[in-house]
N, C-alpha and C positions, 0 to 999 in steps of 0.2 A: 508462327512468329509474325508480328505485325510489320508493315513496311517501315513505320517510324523506328521500331526497335532495330530492324536490319540496318537502316541508315545510321543509327546511333552506334551500333556495334562496328560497322564498316569503318567509321572514323576513328576508332580506338587503335592504339598501338598494338603490336604483337602481344598476345596474351591478354588483350583488352577485355574480351568477354569474361574471362575468369576474374579479372580485377573488378569488373563491373558488378558481378555477382557477389564477390567478396565484400565490396564496398556496401552493397545493399544489406548483406547479412550483418556487417559490422555496425550498421546504423541501429541495430537492435529491433528492427520492425518485425513483429510477429503477425501472422495472419490473424484474422478476427478470432478471438478466443471462443471456444465452444466446449460445452460439457462441464463436468464437475471437477473441481480441483481442491486439494487440501490446503489449508492455511496453517502454517507451522511456525512456532517461535523457537529460535535457537539460542540457548544460554551460553554464557561465558565458559562454563565447565564442560561443554560439548553435548549436554543433554538437549532433547527436543520435546516439545509439547504440541500436538495437533490441537489447535483451538477451535477449528471449525472448517467449513467448506464454503466455497463460492461456486455458484453455478452460472455459467455464461450461456446466453441465448443470442445467436447472431441475428441482426436486424437487416432489412433490405438496404438501408442506407450505408452499410459497411461498419456500423457500430455494433456493440453487443450489449444487451441488457444483462445486469448481474444481480444475483440474489445471494446475500451473505447470511449464512446460518452459523451462529456461534454455538460451540459445544459447551453448554452451561454446566454440564457435569464435571468439566475440568476446572471450573472456577469456584471460588468460595464467595459467599455473600458478605459484603461489608457495608455497614450503615455509616456513611460519611457525610457530614454537613447536612443532616436531615434528608439524605437521599440514599437509596440502595445502589451499590455498584457491584459488578461481577469482577472479582480480582483473582490474580494468580500470585502465589508466593514465589519468590525467586531470589535465593541467596540472601542478600542484604536489603532487598527492597520488595515491595508489593507493586504489581502492575495491574491497573484497573482499566477495563474497557469503558470508553465514553462514547456511546452511540451518538452519531450526528443528529441533533434534535429537530432539524427542519426538513421540509420536503426537498427531495433532490431527485434527479431523473434516474439514477441507478444505471447509468450507461458509461461505457468506456469506448474509446476508439483508438486506432493506431497512434501511439505516441502520447495519448492523453488518458491517464489513469486516475486523474484527480478525484473523481467522485468515489472510486473504490478506496483510494487513500484516505478520504474523509470518513468512510465507513469503518476504517480501522484505526480510529483515534484512541489513544490510551493516555493515562497519567500514571506517574509513579510516586511512591511515598515510602518512607521508612516504616517498618512495622510498629515502632514506638510512637509515631506521630498520629495525632487525632485530626479528623476532618479531611476533606478533599483538598488537595493541593493542585488546583487547576492550572496554576502557572507552570507546573511541572509536566506539561503535555508532551506526548511523544507522537510524532507524525512519521509514518513509515513511507519514505520516498522510494517508489517502486521502479525498478529498471529490468528490462528483459534479460533473462539468463536461461539458456537452453530452451526448453519448451514451456517455461514458466517465468516467474519474476522473483527478484530478490529485493527486499526492503531494507533500507538503511535508516536507522533512527535519526530524526532531527527534532530539535527542541522547538516547541510552540507554546504560546500562552492560550490555554483553552478558555480563558475568560472572554476572549474575542467572540466566542459563539454563545455568550450568555444572553445575547439579544439577537434577533434575526438580522442577517446581513443586509446592508443597505444597497448593495449592488448584486446583480444576478451572477451566478457562477460560484465556484468553490472559493470560500474566503481565505483559506491558507495558501496564498500564492507564495512563490519563492522568497520575496523580500521579507515575509513574516516568519520564515523558518531559519533556524540556525543549525549548522552542523554540530555534531557531538563528537568528542574523541571516541575512537573505536571501541574502547572498553568501558565507557562511562556508565552504561546500563547493564543490568544483569542479563537481560535478553538483548543480544547484540545484533540480531537480524531476524527478519520475517521472510518466509518464502511461501510462494503460491505455486504449486505444481501437482 
């Protein structure tokens, strides 16, 4: 135990060390992710689909490089707006993966999963609709849960990435995302574990 940590703990009230550890854990901070994890979509009816895997490789600076591999055997091919998309049928809608089209570092760090979230962009459409509905974008906002993460769907307009971003960093910052009602989509959450 470092001298600084001993001084910090000494100044805490009775039970303080336990409260300090509990506060750190409640903050949701996970150690640098390492290894291979499944990426799973969870449907409104309770069914699940493992759509791929993400492999994390820790880096010396405390970040981790990630490599996302989608399981294309789970997806069907849809030719929408003169472009091929990999899509999953789901109840009343179709969910299509929209790979982020520009160079990105492929890294995450404690509390910052934005590039991984950008690698998991989707759009939804009704089976009867023709063409890509890029304004119906789905952004999975990831939060730590247990030894992995759970993603809550947020609405985004994917037309924003039809041209390269003019600023460095992930383009879909919080002000450009809107919360969705809990059961708005057929796939109600995404998990990585």
